[in-house]
C-alpha positions as a LaTeX table, in Angstrom:
\begin{tabular}{lrrr}
\hline
Residue & $x$ (\AA) & $y$ (\AA) & $z$ (\AA) \\
\hline
Met1 & 28.19 & $-3.58$ & 9.31 \\
Glu2 & 27.51 & 0.02 & 10.21 \\
Leu3 & 24.85 & 1.72 & 8.11 \\
Ser4 & 25.13 & 5.32 & 7.02 \\
Gln5 & 22.66 & 7.85 & 5.69 \\
Glu6 & 24.09 & 7.11 & 2.23 \\
Ala7 & 23.32 & 3.39 & 2.63 \\
Gly8 & 19.71 & 4.21 & 3.49 \\
Glu9 & 19.45 & 6.57 & 0.53 \\
Ser10 & 20.96 & 3.95 & $-1.77$ \\
Leu11 & 18.46 & 1.32 & $-0.62$ \\
Ser12 & 15.61 & 3.79 & $-1.09$ \\
His13 & 16.88 & 4.64 & $-4.60$ \\
His14 & 17.10 & 0.97 & $-5.57$ \\
Phe15 & 13.62 & 0.25 & $-4.20$ \\
Ala16 & 12.26 & 3.16 & $-6.25$ \\
Ala17 & 14.01 & 1.80 & $-9.37$ \\
Ile18 & 12.52 & $-1.67$ & $-8.82$ \\
Tyr19 & 9.08 & $-0.10$ & $-8.40$ \\
His20 & 9.54 & 2.04 & $-11.53$ \\
Tyr21 & 10.76 & $-0.77$ & $-13.80$ \\
Cys22 & 8.40 & $-3.43$ & $-12.47$ \\
His23 & 5.16 & $-1.52$ & $-12.02$ \\
Pro24 & 2.08 & $-2.82$ & $-13.87$ \\
Cys25 & $-0.11$ & $-0.60$ & $-16.06$ \\
Tyr26 & $-3.12$ & 0.97 & $-14.36$ \\
Thr27 & $-6.61$ & 0.02 & $-15.44$ \\
Ser28 & $-8.16$ & 2.76 & $-13.29$ \\
Ser29 & $-7.00$ & 6.27 & $-12.56$ \\
Leu30 & $-6.83$ & 7.21 & $-8.89$ \\
Ser31 & $-5.34$ & 10.20 & $-7.10$ \\
His32 & $-2.33$ & 9.76 & $-4.85$ \\
Gln33 & $-4.51$ & 10.48 & $-1.80$ \\
Ala34 & $-7.05$ & 7.88 & $-2.93$ \\
Val35 & $-4.33$ & 5.24 & $-3.30$ \\
Arg36 & $-2.88$ & 6.08 & 0.12 \\
Thr37 & $-6.39$ & 5.81 & 1.60 \\
Leu38 & $-6.88$ & 2.37 & 0.05 \\
Gln39 & $-3.46$ & 1.28 & 1.35 \\
Leu40 & $-4.28$ & 2.46 & 4.86 \\
Val41 & $-7.58$ & 0.56 & 4.90 \\
His42 & $-5.80$ & $-2.50$ & 3.47 \\
Tyr43 & $-3.06$ & $-2.55$ & 6.11 \\
Gln44 & $-5.18$ & $-1.26$ & 9.01 \\
Pro45 & $-8.63$ & $-2.87$ & 8.89 \\
His46 & $-11.46$ & $-1.02$ & 10.67 \\
Thr47 & $-9.98$ & 2.35 & 9.73 \\
Thr48 & $-12.13$ & 5.45 & 10.31 \\
Ile49 & $-12.34$ & 8.71 & 8.39 \\
Ser50 & $-10.56$ & 10.47 & 11.28 \\
Thr51 & $-7.65$ & 8.02 & 10.95 \\
Ile52 & $-7.48$ & 8.76 & 7.23 \\
Ala53 & $-7.50$ & 12.52 & 7.84 \\
Thr54 & $-4.59$ & 12.14 & 10.28 \\
His55 & $-2.69$ & 9.84 & 7.91 \\
Leu56 & $-3.14$ & 12.17 & 4.91 \\
Val57 & $-2.60$ & 15.30 & 7.03 \\
Cys58 & $-5.83$ & 16.84 & 5.76 \\
Ala59 & $-9.12$ & 18.11 & 7.15 \\
His60 & $-11.82$ & 15.63 & 8.17 \\
Asn61 & $-14.15$ & 16.90 & 5.42 \\
Thr62 & $-11.43$ & 16.36 & 2.79 \\
Ala63 & $-10.88$ & 12.78 & 3.99 \\
Ser64 & $-14.65$ & 12.28 & 4.00 \\
Glu65 & $-14.86$ & 13.44 & 0.36 \\
Ile66 & $-12.03$ & 11.10 & $-0.68$ \\
Val67 & $-13.82$ & 8.21 & 1.02 \\
His68 & $-17.13$ & 9.22 & $-0.58$ \\
Arg69 & $-15.56$ & 9.05 & $-4.07$ \\
Leu70 & $-13.98$ & 5.66 & $-3.32$ \\
Val71 & $-17.33$ & 4.32 & $-2.10$ \\
Glu72 & $-18.98$ & 5.60 & $-5.29$ \\
Lys73 & $-16.33$ & 3.77 & $-7.36$ \\
Gly74 & $-17.07$ & 0.58 & $-5.44$ \\
Leu75 & $-13.60$ & 0.39 & $-3.87$ \\
Leu76 & $-14.59$ & 0.99 & $-0.24$ \\
Ser77 & $-17.60$ & 0.14 & 1.90 \\
Lys78 & $-18.78$ & 1.99 & 5.00 \\
Lys79 & $-20.36$ & 0.39 & 8.05 \\
Arg80 & $-21.42$ & 1.77 & 11.43 \\
Lys81 & $-19.25$ & 0.47 & 14.26 \\
Asp82 & $-20.93$ & $-2.05$ & 16.53 \\
Gly83 & $-21.60$ & $-0.43$ & 19.88 \\
Asp84 & $-20.96$ & 3.13 & 18.62 \\
Glu85 & $-23.28$ & 4.18 & 15.81 \\
Arg86 & $-21.46$ & 7.54 & 15.49 \\
Thr87 & $-18.29$ & 5.89 & 14.17 \\
Val88 & $-18.06$ & 4.77 & 10.55 \\
Val89 & $-15.64$ & 1.92 & 9.85 \\
Leu90 & $-14.21$ & 1.42 & 6.36 \\
Ala91 & $-13.42$ & $-1.79$ & 4.52 \\
Leu92 & $-12.04$ & $-2.60$ & 1.11 \\
Thr93 & $-14.36$ & $-4.24$ & $-1.36$ \\
Glu94 & $-13.01$ & $-7.01$ & $-3.58$ \\
Gln95 & $-12.57$ & $-4.40$ & $-6.31$ \\
Gly96 & $-10.77$ & $-2.15$ & $-3.79$ \\
Thr97 & $-8.35$ & $-4.93$ & $-2.89$ \\
Gln98 & $-7.57$ & $-5.41$ & $-6.58$ \\
Ala99 & $-7.01$ & $-1.65$ & $-6.94$ \\
Val100 & $-4.51$ & $-1.63$ & $-4.04$ \\
Tyr101 & $-2.47$ & $-4.40$ & $-5.64$ \\
Glu102 & $-2.66$ & $-2.77$ & $-9.08$ \\
Gln103 & $-1.70$ & 0.69 & $-7.83$ \\
Thr104 & 1.02 & $-0.32$ & $-5.37$ \\
Gly105 & 2.20 & $-3.79$ & $-6.34$ \\
Leu106 & 4.69 & $-5.05$ & $-8.88$ \\
Asp107 & 4.17 & $-6.74$ & $-12.22$ \\
Val108 & 4.52 & $-10.33$ & $-11.04$ \\
Gln109 & 5.38 & $-11.76$ & $-14.47$ \\
Arg110 & 8.09 & $-9.16$ & $-15.07$ \\
Leu111 & 9.44 & $-9.73$ & $-11.59$ \\
Leu112 & 9.53 & $-13.52$ & $-12.05$ \\
Thr113 & 11.22 & $-13.17$ & $-15.45$ \\
Cys114 & 14.00 & $-11.14$ & $-13.84$ \\
Leu115 & 14.33 & $-13.40$ & $-10.79$ \\
Gln116 & 14.54 & $-16.52$ & $-12.98$ \\
Gln117 & 17.74 & $-15.13$ & $-14.48$ \\
Leu118 & 19.38 & $-15.32$ & $-11.05$ \\
Ser119 & 20.84 & $-18.36$ & $-9.30$ \\
Ser120 & 18.81 & $-20.15$ & $-6.62$ \\
Glu121 & 21.11 & $-18.69$ & $-3.97$ \\
Glu122 & 20.61 & $-15.14$ & $-5.28$ \\
Gln123 & 16.84 & $-15.66$ & $-5.41$ \\
Ala124 & 16.85 & $-16.89$ & $-1.80$ \\
Leu125 & 18.97 & $-13.93$ & $-0.66$ \\
Ile126 & 16.60 & $-11.42$ & $-2.27$ \\
Phe127 & 13.44 & $-13.16$ & $-1.08$ \\
Asn128 & 14.67 & $-13.61$ & 2.50 \\
Gly129 & 16.07 & $-10.08$ & 2.70 \\
Val130 & 12.91 & $-8.41$ & 1.46 \\
Met131 & 10.72 & $-10.57$ & 3.72 \\
Leu132 & 12.88 & $-9.79$ & 6.77 \\
Leu133 & 12.83 & $-6.05$ & 6.06 \\
Ala134 & 9.04 & $-6.01$ & 5.57 \\
Glu135 & 8.45 & $-8.00$ & 8.76 \\
Arg136 & 10.65 & $-5.64$ & 10.80 \\
Leu137 & 8.94 & $-2.55$ & 9.40 \\
Val138 & 5.50 & $-3.95$ & 10.22 \\
Arg139 & 6.57 & $-4.70$ & 13.80 \\
Glu140 & 7.79 & $-1.11$ & 14.29 \\
Ile141 & 4.38 & 0.38 & 13.61 \\
\hline
\end{tabular}
């Protein structure tokens, strides 16, 4: 099967629809940059403020302010790197981990309700396909 630009756009559109229709309600309000910062720390442990600035395409002082607000909210913790006291390493707190899942995850109950309406074969196809795609994307980074 040869994939076209249209196939990629269609997959992206369907993913966005799944996210839209299956997204849980927020219990805390966070900016888009704050959520992306939490995601980066979640998927790349030992992230630094410089890494965040590069990821968000913003100035170091802007990234530092975003991190400062997330630390104040109890979502991130800062620690000096062993062996290099100049470098600050970030980590998610338990509350920060919950915020990542709330802000970027799907409503599990709604998702299960929909999946239960499918046959076992359809469920396996979806589960295996999504897992394979996620694993390949992680390996590319």
